[in-house]
Structure formats: structure tokens, C-alpha cells
ZAFI-643632 format. One line per 3 residues: number of its first residue (from 1); for each residue x, y, z of C-alpha. Coordinates in steps of 0.001 Angstrom, whole numbers, plus 500000, padded with zeros to 6 digits. Layout:
NUM> X,Y,Z  ...
END
This chain:
1> 385665,842865,046084  388103,844791,048313  386765,843389,051583
4> 386650,839870,050161  390315,840107,049126  391273,841388,052566
7> 389383,838548,054221  391166,836041,051986  394501,837610,052934
10> 393688,837172,056628  393874,833413,056105  397659,833742,055682
13> 398088,835638,058934  398686,834440,062445  395695,836379,063699
16> 395134,837216,067367  392393,835258,069176  388808,836299,068513
19> 388106,839819,069768  391744,840196,070855  394198,842724,069483
22> 397736,843877,070191  397436,846739,072670  400015,848783,074550
25> 399767,848092,078295  401837,850328,080558  401189,848738,083948
28> 400779,845237,085331  398907,845140,088636  400658,842353,090508
31> 398405,840415,092890  399041,837540,095244  396843,834440,095080
34> 394594,835856,097812  394110,839195,096028  396568,841368,097928
37> 398383,844030,095937  402072,843265,095405  402747,846409,093402
40> 402574,848089,089995  405057,846780,087414  405881,849083,084499
43> 406354,847624,081020  408496,849228,078335  407460,849809,074752
46> 409579,850584,071703  412389,853039,072324  412093,856435,070696
49> 408319,856576,071038  406138,858094,073710  406164,855114,076045
52> 402677,853704,076473  404021,850292,077431  404705,846913,075915
55> 402276,845389,073440  400190,842453,074654  397404,840466,073048
58> 394449,841721,075059  390640,841818,074871  389362,844536,072578
61> 386069,846165,071761  385443,849255,069670  383863,852128,071541
64> 383028,855734,070787  381089,857871,073244  379365,855068,075132
67> 380556,853149,078192  382011,849770,077130  384570,847972,079255
70> 387362,845805,077914  387796,842600,079872  390640,842654,082445
73> 392684,845217,080494  391630,848829,080150  392506,852397,081099
76> 392780,853662,084668  389300,855103,084400  387756,851674,083861
79> 390115,849482,085898  390582,851624,089026  388008,854374,088702
82> 390784,856972,088372  390744,859584,085635  392379,862831,084705
85> 391189,865972,086478  388818,867144,083730  386862,863873,083653
88> 383323,863837,085033  383116,861838,088263  379743,860247,087450
91> 381001,858938,084121  384158,857602,085767  381982,855722,088271
94> 379932,854220,085421  383077,853126,083592  384558,851468,086667
97> 381272,849746,087536  381023,848391,083983  384552,846994,084287
100> 383888,845333,087660  380578,843882,086450  382337,842427,083404
103> 385043,840810,085543  382326,839389,087807  380488,837864,084837
106> 383727,836370,083566  384592,834915,086985  381139,833349,087363
109> 381190,831916,083834  384751,830602,083657  385236,829627,087325
112> 388856,830728,086892  390568,831276,090295  392790,834062,088928
115> 389769,836004,087642  388063,835531,091005  391212,836929,092637
118> 391038,840033,090440  387376,840468,091358  388250,840163,095055
121> 390890,842880,094669  388470,845201,092861  385791,844798,095537
124> 388298,845694,098276  389823,848564,096296  390414,851744,098320
127> 391786,854597,096233  392835,856525,099346  395399,853896,100298
130> 396299,852694,096792  400079,853268,096244  400036,854620,092685
133> 403387,855045,090876  404598,858628,090497  404394,858528,086698
136> 400975,856875,086646  398725,858166,083867  395043,857240,083968
139> 394912,857202,080158  397409,854349,080000  396212,850746,079873
142> 396531,848364,082834  396009,844651,083273  396475,842075,086045
145> 399031,839426,086889  398034,836950,089609  400822,834937,091192
148> 402780,835138,087913  399795,834310,085681  398099,836832,083396
151> 394358,836069,083259  394007,837614,079789  396183,834772,078431
154> 394011,831945,079755  392084,829917,077105  388874,829976,079154
157> 389027,833772,079445  389643,834138,075722  386740,831826,074956
160> 384453,833756,077299  385382,837079,075696  384906,835780,072159
163> 381354,834750,073055  380464,837696,075272  381768,840402,072933
166> 380091,839008,069823  376606,838213,071090  374043,839459,068608
169> 370310,839962,068954  369918,840813,065259  368080,838627,062777
172> 370397,836591,060501  371146,838126,057111  373261,837104,054139
175> 376844,838233,054726  378164,840237,051774  381627,838736,052245
178> 381182,834977,052762  377622,834675,051444  376407,832700,054456
181> 373290,833575,056456  374532,834682,059868  373706,837324,062473
184> 375303,840563,061239  377229,843007,063383  375574,846377,063833
187> 379009,847949,064218  382289,846431,063134  384165,845063,066157
190> 387515,846636,065229  388682,850017,063988  391509,851071,061693
193> 394161,853519,062912  397236,855334,061553  395487,857134,058689
196> 396516,860813,058341  393903,863156,059760  391887,860310,061233
199> 390638,859842,064765  393342,858484,067101  390853,855954,068460
202> 390385,854507,064979  387787,854517,062214  385316,852049,060757
205> 385521,850932,057153  381740,850345,057056  379539,852842,058866
208> 376525,855101,058457  375451,857590,061093  373006,859902,059302
211> 369818,859140,057322  371411,860258,054026  373766,857271,054176
214> 371089,854759,055146  368747,852777,052929  365952,850211,053381
217> 365891,850997,057097  369444,849734,057608  371796,851756,059781
220> 375382,851726,061060  377309,848765,059557  374064,847075,058481
223> 374110,849083,055235  376589,846392,054143  375627,843333,056243
226> 378714,841539,057503  378987,838637,059878  381213,839034,062921
229> 383917,836659,061679  384287,838353,058284  384195,841830,059815
232> 386908,840891,062282  389041,839176,059650  389085,841867,056968
235> 389636,844619,059532  392516,842762,061186  393997,842134,057732
238> 393904,845860,056954  395438,846634,060356  398255,844160,059701
241> 399020,845653,056276  399035,849209,057639  401342,848314,060526
244> 403864,846484,058310  406467,848759,056676  406800,846396,053708
247> 403104,846487,052831  402126,850142,053105  403177,853687,052316
250> 401757,856894,053739  401839,859884,051437  399878,863077,051946
253> 396364,862219,053171  396505,858647,051849  397672,855289,053151
256> 398251,852735,050400  398371,849058,051323  399639,846265,049070
259> 399280,842491,049144  399290,839436,046909  396883,836524,046741
262> 399691,834130,047652  402880,834682,049649  405507,836484,047530
265> 408786,838283,048300  407899,841499,046509  407938,844749,048459
268> 406253,847435,046396  406175,849743,049411  409963,849975,049708
271> 410378,850427,045949  407954,853330,045945  409044,855027,049169
274> 412811,854432,049424  414016,852895,046150  417623,851694,046103
277> 419622,852121,042889  420834,848506,042754  417341,847166,043419
280> 415829,849343,040687  418578,848403,038222  417934,844714,038859
283> 414205,845198,038283  414724,847146,035056  417327,844680,033801
286> 415049,841697,034320  412150,843414,032553  413892,845220,029691
289> 416656,842696,028870  414810,839498,029735  417510,838245,032099
292> 416347,835125,033942  412788,835665,032714  411969,832223,031330
295> 410838,830800,034673  410066,834000,036583  406829,835197,035006
298> 404528,835518,037993  400803,835863,037340  399901,835883,041037
301> 397135,838462,041653  398394,841681,043207  396175,844204,044996
304> 396501,847765,046219  394050,850143,047835  394180,853647,049269
307> 392551,854657,052545  391840,858213,053661  390162,859593,056762
310> 386627,860939,056563  385479,861848,060040  384953,858624,061983
313> 385033,856541,058812  387636,855152,056438  387170,856336,052870
316> 388441,854090,050077  390087,856419,047543  391612,853898,045158
319> 391570,850226,044217  393997,848376,041930  393731,844750,040833
322> 396585,843442,038667  399274,840725,038740  402785,840625,040182
325> 404194,840343,036644  402303,843360,035335  403152,845366,038449
328> 406865,844648,037936  406690,845643,034268  404952,848915,035048
331> 407325,849637,037940  410292,849159,035607  408720,851613,033156
334> 407963,854035,036003  411626,854116,037035  412771,854377,033416
337> 410494,857392,032967  412077,859219,035900  415736,858481,035081
340> 417637,861759,035266  421181,862806,036114  421888,864370,039481
343> 422390,868141,039665  426152,867571,039311  425836,865339,036253
346> 426438,862005,037995  424142,859006,037604  420785,859817,039142
349> 419361,857888,042067  415741,856708,041798  413231,859012,043434
352> 410579,857984,045914  406911,858685,045323  406830,861321,048053
355> 409744,863290,046568  408011,863434,043192  404580,864315,044571
358> 405822,866910,047067  407765,868751,044351  404446,870092,043036
361> 403545,872024,046197  405183,874621,048427  404969,872575,051615
364> 403745,868984,051386  403352,868758,055164  400657,871438,055033
367> 398645,870058,052180  399369,867580,049393  396332,866928,047160
370> 395456,863239,047174  395139,863131,043384  398894,863771,042926
373> 400268,860596,044614  397265,858686,043294  398145,859583,039695
376> 401791,858622,040205  400964,855309,041860  398522,854379,039100
379> 401242,854804,036486  403732,852923,038671  401483,849866,038993
382> 399028,850035,036084  400983,851906,033404  399518,854454,030996
385> 400233,858187,030710  400480,860651,033552  397778,863347,033376
388> 398734,866677,031818  397433,868565,034849  400421,867122,036705
391> 402710,868876,034221  400765,872079,034828  401306,871754,038583
394> 405052,871261,038093  405328,874218,035697  403347,876425,038065
397> 405729,875484,040891  408738,876285,038663  407401,879764,038062
400> 406590,880307,041729  410103,879285,042801  411837,880783,039735
403> 413733,877577,039146  413572,873812,038920  414557,871007,041287
406> 415641,867507,040314  412394,865835,041519  410350,868369,039553
409> 412535,867969,036459  412089,864192,036734  408324,864611,037090
412> 408181,866839,034001  410170,864248,032050  407821,861515,033260
415> 404713,863350,032100  406169,864139,028675  407560,860665,027978
418> 404555,858794,029382  402413,860221,026572  404430,858076,024137
421> 403677,854394,023592  407390,853574,023723  410681,855338,024370
424> 414366,854574,024685  415503,853919,028241  418076,856754,028162
427> 415804,859345,026502  416170,862812,028078  418206,861525,031020
430> 420977,864099,030452  422044,866949,028156  421187,866222,024535
433> 423079,868582,022199  421182,867151,019216  417825,868251,020655
436> 416834,871219,018477  413443,872110,019941  413454,875928,020468
439> 411980,875583,023983  414709,873140,025040  417376,875424,023538
442> 415920,878449,025350  416209,876576,028641  419839,875728,027875
445> 420515,879343,026916  419181,880683,030225  421444,878250,032104
448> 424463,879421,030066  423682,883113,030583  423421,882405,034296
451> 426812,880656,034147  428284,883763,032473  426916,885949,035264
454> 428222,883625,037999  431681,883501,036421  431848,887291,036076
457> 430330,888069,039483  431187,885225,041899  428891,885115,044919
460> 426130,887238,043362  423097,887271,045665  420557,887290,042832
463> 420957,885653,039445  419097,886253,036201  417337,882930,036800
466> 416019,884186,040141  414511,887169,038345  413512,885929,034907
469> 412933,882148,034953  409131,882446,034910  409006,884902,032022
472> 411784,883217,030037  410029,879842,030320  406667,881115,029073
475> 407413,884101,026789  411073,883868,025655  410878,886624,023038
478> 409989,889221,025665  413116,888731,027755  416017,887004,025981
481> 417042,890033,023930  417508,891969,027154  419376,889097,028799
484> 421785,888708,025875  422555,892417,025853  423183,892360,029588
487> 425539,889410,029206  427892,891320,026902  429422,893278,029783
490> 429993,890062,031710  431558,888380,028678  433855,891382,028177
493> 435040,891112,031767  435671,887381,031385  437589,887926,028149
496> 439970,890225,029987  440269,888383,033311  439463,884719,032550
499> 440073,884096,028851  439790,880311,029192  436381,880556,030836
502> 435302,883135,028257  436221,880878,025330  434376,877896,026796
505> 431186,879838,027544  431228,881749,024263  431530,878486,022356
508> 428533,876998,024183  426465,880157,023646  427152,880102,019936
511> 426349,876385,019688  422932,876936,021285  422083,880131,019400
514> 422802,878525,016026  419669,876429,016516  417542,879451,017468
517> 416537,881391,014379  414067,883386,016502  412838,883353,020070
520> 409286,881979,020418  406747,884563,021561  405011,882055,023831
523> 405513,878434,024826  402858,875764,025225  402605,873726,028421
526> 404681,870898,026907  407269,873393,025631  407543,874981,029076
529> 408340,871496,030348  411070,871122,027723  412428,874546,028703
532> 412788,873380,032300  414541,870181,031218  416902,872102,028920
535> 417828,874399,031786  418341,871503,034216  420352,869403,031743
538> 422678,872293,030869  423383,873184,034487  424062,869540,035365
541> 426436,869198,032407  428258,872417,033359  428710,871232,036940
544> 429997,867867,035743  432511,869613,033460  433676,871876,036303
547> 434176,868888,038623  436102,866997,035936  438306,870051,035292
550> 439160,870434,038997  439969,866753,039284  442241,866964,036231
553> 443987,870021,037654  444524,868203,040934  446115,865230,039185
556> 448464,867507,037235  449501,869295,040442  450112,866013,042198
END
């Protein structure tokens, strides 16, 4: 199913010629028509990256440990017989010989004068007198330009390479993708790159290299027989999706790619990675209010899959098959679930998938479990509830850090609300003084006691939250009595020195404590989540009030 959908998608792409791929080429070896060297011409790649040269459509063949030359465009080891110091001389000789032999075969088959010129240059090559550029690196790719013409661009050369690189001596088999009986490829001709933790040279999406993975005597890519055309098409489609910022996101060990059956202007990747407030509002408005919906219902199939690295192979970790309409509906719900005021009480900006997922771990760059972003993305595109273990991870991180961040507060809210079949769009987005759940009130109370301490001791290095958040959020009865007694001295100081502040805080404390007939001995996982939200909401509301007060004072002074 997945590979068939990728192959279908390839039909919409302007694919490179058969067995060609975009490759970075650092040097052009300029030759005259008679094969004399005119010089090395450097090409420039994208700025800001380690410059490996400009990208050209060039012959490609997947290789691992064996010697396999790429026609007319390869590394210094193959093209010139030059390698880095640690390379074995005998292997370098084999690589260069393979390259020269391939050029010779191409010249004899195509009768192209420019290819014959390259062959003439290679036969006369003398490394002792070759004027290499100072910044020459043998690992960089090189190709040839003969009297202004690049042989790799010639139709006859491309045709030769398509035939030469795909010759098969295997018996025809039914292709699992197109269903036709064709010679299968023993190894897929292209590899997929840019997957976290994967091999820089790329990985195969179909491969078996040990007996445990093989069956019925089939090995390598033959465990899932694929003809050359299908193998090339679905791999190039995956490469295109991974290289396009609008069709992929990388999060933790996973790369998610997205596409539709037909061309649509719908970038899920940007919505999930860097959502813009206006864009999210427009999406939610169209879904929840029905604005301009009569003619916009789009049942075009929408697909998503997750790739991860597994040695030299690509592991498929997830597969989603839905429609554009359903994806939009679930995305709108996903953003409604996470709506939460900023830490200063202003309207909250939508959070990207990475911000939510990384809030559950100490350092996402050193290890983010794949199941965390996977769970979030499933809810974003397929709906349903978030798993309760995600709430546990967030609560555990709260206790470890003795506090709560906005992404983690939003994640907690998402887990709690997603368990409900329906909810109001503004539910739990900000402080709710009518919320009488003891856990929520305990969270608010801790925030207020911290505010009392900060007002009485400005610039305190350690707050009561830094010391008691974990205990207060799990076993309130064991700590709040002590915290309230300790706050009396601070309140007394405020009453004497800042009576206005004292009155405001005392009023809030009384309002919260009225709803608490007794402190719970322990809190369940869900209640610990409510505690965290109560704490976050109260602090955000207090900051908003302080900002409003300062602004009012400034206007009066002016």
C-alpha cells in the first residue's frame, strides 16, 4: 500500500532521467576538444552549508562496500585515482580502473566525441603533473566539461546509463507494485537519506542481509520483488518528499512525509512544525463555524508515513491513510485542544509538534522517544484521545523540574480534554475561577503563596515552588499546612509595607481557600494534571494583572 501510493505520487513529479539523481558536484574538469586539460572549475552550492558544490543531474548507482563506478561523475578516488591518505592504494586503483572501463564502454557504445575525449584524457592522465586546486578534496564529486559541453547531459549518454545500470540477469517475477511480470532488482537502485541516525550514504527501504529476514530462498530486495521502474519511482518520490520543507517534518528519530493523491495547496508540515496564529485561526474558523464550507469539502485522499533509521535500512514506523477534509477537521481539533494563554496572560500562540513532544524530556536532542511525536501526530491527523502515558510523562517532568512550562501545560490540557467526545473551544484556556476541583484549587493556591513570597522577598533565589512543587502536586495534605503557616510572616510584612499588595493577595487566598474544605491526601494522575494547570493559569493571570496595573499607572503619570 505505502509503496504503491508513493509510486503513484511519482507520476506528478518532474523526475530526473532514469538512473539519474541530483548530486552535488564540486569540480568541473574542463577539457579542450582534443582532450587537453584547461583547468579545474569550482562550483558553488547553497550558502551557509559545507560547500560540496552545485547540484547537477548526474548518473547514480547505489553502492555499499563494493567497487561500483558512476558514469562520468564520481569522487576523486574513482575519477582521478586520488584518495585521502588513509585509503588503501590497491582499492583506489580498482576504483579508478572501474571508472575508466565504464567511460570506455560508454564511448564505444554511444560513439559520442565528447565521451571519447574524456577517455583520451583519462588514458593520458599523469598525477605527478596534474595541477590540482589547493582546496581539492578527493571525497568531493567531479565531472567533465568538453569544449563547453557536459557529457552527462547528452541524451545518448543518459540512454546508455539507463540501460547499463539496470541490466538484470534475474528471472522475471511479478512486481508487488505494478503487478506486471518483469525482471526484479536484487537491490533497489536508489537510497534514502536525511533520516536521523541513518547512514550518510543512504538506506534502502527494502532489504534483507541475514537469513532471519529471508524466506523462500529470496534475499536482499527480492524478499519483496520489485521491478526496476517501480523501485526507482517510489524511492525518488520518497526522496522528493523528504527534501521538500512543505512535505516533511523531522522530529526526534522520525521523519514524517505527507502527500495527497492529487495536487492540493495544503501544507501539513508547516502547520505541525511552525504554526502561525492567523493560519491556525483561519483553519479553526472554517471547521468550527462553517465559513465558506459549502464548496470546500475536499475528500481527496491524504497520506502520511514515518521513516526511522535501522542500520542500513529504512524502518516504516507509522502509516496514515485519510482524506484532506478529515485531516483538516482533526488538525482544527488538535489546535483547539492546545489553546492556552501565554505565561503573561496574553493570547497564546499555537505550539509546534516538536515543542510539545520535547517538553516531556530533559533534553530532546539527546533522546526523544519515537512514540511521543507519533502519538501527537496521530491525534493531529486522525483524531481520538491522547494516551494517558503521555500525561504521566508530562507529570513526571513537572516533578523533576519542580515546575511547569507552557508547552507542558498545553500538553496536559490536550491529554485531559482529548478524553472527552466534545468540548468547548475555550475550555481551560485561561484561569477559571468557577473551577472548584480541589486539585485545580491546590495548584492555584501554590501559585498565590509563591506570589506572596515574591512580593515579600523580591529577588529570592529559591521559591516555595522550587522546593515543594512535586510534593504539593501529588500529596497536598502533607505540605500545604506548612506552606500556609510560613506565609503568615510574609503577609504580615506586606500588610505593614505594601498594604495594597497585601489586600489583593489576601483576597485571592481567601477566594481559593473557600473552595477547599480539606487538602487531599493524594492526587490521581488526572488530578496532578489539573494541579499543574491551576498553577499555570493563576500565575498567568497574576502576570496579566501586574502588566495591566503598570500600564494604568503609566497612563495616570502621563
